[in-house]
N, C-alpha and C positions, 0 to 999 in steps of 0.2 A: 505493501500500500503506500502512496506518494503523500509524504506528511508534509503540510505545509502550515509557516507561521498563520495566525490565525489573522494579525493584524501586520499586513508584509509592507504595508505603509510607513509605519511607524521604525522600522529599520531600513536606513538609508544607505546604500552603496557609496562609496568616494567617486565613482564613475557618474553614478547620479546626482550627487551632489556636486559635480564640478559643472556638469550640464547646466543645472540651476542656477549658478553661481549670476548674478545682475538682475534676478528678480527681485522687485521692490517689495514683493509681501515675505520675502526669505528674510529670517535673523538667524544667526549662527553663533554659539556661543562653544567658548572652551570653558571646559569646567574642572581643568584639571586642580587637583591637591596633592601636597607631599607630605607626607608622613616620615617623620623624622625619628629614626630608631637608636640614635648614638647613646644618648644621656636616660642613665638607669634612674627611672622614677618609681619608688616603690607605690605609687599611689595612681598613676596613671603609664600606660603603654607606649605613648610618645608623643612627640609634639606635633601639633597642626600647623603645618606651615602652607601660605601661599604658593602658588606656581605663575605669580603676574610677571616677574623679570623673565622666567621662560616665554611666557604667551608672548610677551612685549620684544622679544628676539625674534619670533618664530609662531605664525599662527596662521589658520586658513584666512584666505583675503574677505575682508568685512568682518570678521568676529570678533565680537566683543567678550570679555571675561567675566565670568562669575567668581567671587572669590566666598566660596563655601562657608567656611569661618568667620570670615568677616561681618558679611550682609546676611548670609542667611543661616544662622545657628543661634541657638541660645547661648549668650556668652558668659551666662550666669550659671551655667553647668557646670560641676564638677567634670565632666566627660566632653569629650571632644565633638565636634558636629553635632551634637543635639538637635532636636528639629524643635522651633522656637513655636509659638501658640500658630494655628493654623491660619487666624484672620492677618498677624503681623507678616508674616509668611508671604501672604498671597500682595500684601501691600509692597511689600520687597520687590515681589518680581515686576509688578506693574512698574515700578522706579525704574528697573533695570530695563524695560523696556520689553517686557512679555506679556502679551493681549492682542485680541484682533487689530487688524484681520491677518497679523500675522502666522506663516508655519513658523517653527522654531527647530533647529536643528542643533542638538548636542553633540559635544565630543569631547573627549579628553587625550592626552599625550602620554599616559603611562597607565594605561589599564579602564576598560568602559565600564568599570564598575563606578567611576566618578562619572560620568554621562549618568549612568541608570538612575543613581542617586538622585539626581535633578529631576531626570522624568517621575519618580517616583513622589517626590515631593510635590512638583506639579499637579499629579496625579489627585493628588491627598487634596489641594486647593480647588481642581476642578476644569484645569485647562489642557485639553486633550489633543490640540493642533500640534502636535510634538514628535520627533524623529530621533532617534538614537545615529549615530554616523557608526557603521559596522567596522571596526578595525581602529577609528580614531584618526588620531594624527600620523601616527607610525604608519599605517598602510597608505595615508595620503600622499603621505611624502615619499614613501617606497614605490608608489608608482608614477612620482615623476609630477604631481599636481604643483599648481602655482602655490607660493607661500609669500609672506609679507611681515614687516614689522612695524614697530611703534603699536601704537593704542587706541581702537574704537570704543565707541559709545553709543547708546543707541537712547532717544527719546521715550519718555515713560510711555506706556500705553495700558490700556485698560480691557478688562474681562469680565464676566460674571462669575463671582466666587463661588464656588459650590462646595461647602467642606464637605471630606470624607473622613470622619474620626476614627472609623473604623480598622484602615489601613496601614499606618504607624501604632503599635502597642507598647506598654509599658509592660513591667517585671511582674505586676499584680495580674495580668491577664495570660502571661504564660504560665505562672505558678499554678493559676487556676487551670490550664489544660493538661499538666503532668499527669500522666496516666491513661488518659482518652483514646481509647483505642481508634477515635473519627478524625484523630489530629495527629499530623507528623511534624515533631520538631527536628526540620531542615536545617544543619548546621554546612556553611560557607566554607569556614576556614580551612587550613592548610593539614594534613591527615596529621601529623605532628603535635599541632596544637589541640586538636579533635582528641587524640589517643592521652593527652598528659603529659607530654614528652617536653613543654614548653611551658616557662612559667611567665609566658609574656604579659597577660592579664591578671595577674596576681594568684590565687589558687588555679593550679593547673586541673584542666579538664573540661569538661561540657555539662550544660542543663542535662539530666537525667533522663534517659530511653529516646536521646536524640538519634539521627543518621548524621552520615557526612558525606555530601558531594561536596568537594573543593571547589570553588567558582571558577577555578583557571581550567577545571577537566571540561567546561563548558565552550572553551575555546580551542580555536588552532593554535599548537603550539608556535608554529611557524610565524605566524602572520598576526595574531591577538582577533581574530575575526571569528563570528561565532561558529560553531560546528553546524552542521546541517541540522533540520528537523528530526529526521530522523533517527542521526547520531546520539543527540541528546533525548529523544525516547526511550531509547535503546540502554543509556544510563540511568531514565527513572524508572523504567521496569525492573533493570537488574536490582536496583535498593528497594523494589517492592512498592513505589508511589504510584496513587491511581490519583485519577483525574476528579473523584469525589471527595479526597480527603481534605481537610480543613488543614492549609500548611502554614505552619510558622517559622518564617526566615532567620535565621541571626548568624553574627559574624562575631566579629571585634568590636566595632564600632558603629553597625548600620550602615555600612557604606556595600560591601562585598555581596552581602546577602540581599540587594536590590538587583545586583545583576542574575543573580538566581531568581527574584521574582517577575521579573521583565523577563525571562525565557519563557517561567511557568505560563505568565500571562500571555505571550504568545501562542502559546500550544493549549491554550484552551481552558487553563485552571482557573476558577472561579471563587475560590474562597482560600485568599493569600492573605498574610500579615506581615508586617515585618517587625521585629522586636526592636526598637529603637537605639537604644545604647548597648542592646546586647552583653557581649562577655567583659565588656569594660567596666556594666554594672554589677552584673550577676557573679563574677568571680569575686568583686571587692565587698561583697556584702556575706557576710560569714553567716548570717540566718538562713541561707539559699541552699539550697542541696545541689552536688556537683557529684558527677563520677568520671571518673580515668580508666585505662587498661593496666596501668601500671601501680 
């Protein structure tokens, strides 16, 4: 059976985007963010750093930059990149130029998960005219398409905010789902972290009962583009995941999990949630259960 994406228009290839450059209704955003693991912080796994300097040197023509931590996160949170109140988030997106009649294309330079994080945030506030660039800036450059330097900004735009309070969830929601047979806790982190061989997030391990599909397993290793729908369905089948399952996606800080959620959404899964602070919060709260393989 030939399996196809449910919403193919929400995944745009570099070739297609190159043909659309110059369209007045197109607005492109670089969503890249850098995680600095070099400092040993007992209370947080990494420092979140802007990729604005990198964007200023190289980006897709006409693209503006979205600063996830500075402009689109709750900076009063003890965790990096925490989702702000959705009403405030919608206003921030509008100020940055997201709104009607514009079709928004999101890309990143260091993994598609940064673009899918913004896609998920826009879904939570109701803006639907959004596509993710398959393979991001690396694939764009590999194909030899034009790049530019400098900084672009868009005029503010408007859209009708439609808040979805059920897409991003909190630890209380996760805790209440433990042990439910209809619910899959899907961990998108690397296998070593899932098994408990790494202490990156404090207490090693995972939320009890979780299964693991590392987010990079959904991508072509050489190009960073999405694997085919059929290949990904095989991965999900091997993991025992069914389309009628309620799936709570989580990772370290709610970023990689959005790539998994995006792919599941594209494959027709309707019961999807993302645990926003993920293991950055769960592992540091000693009142919450955790399990390991070691």
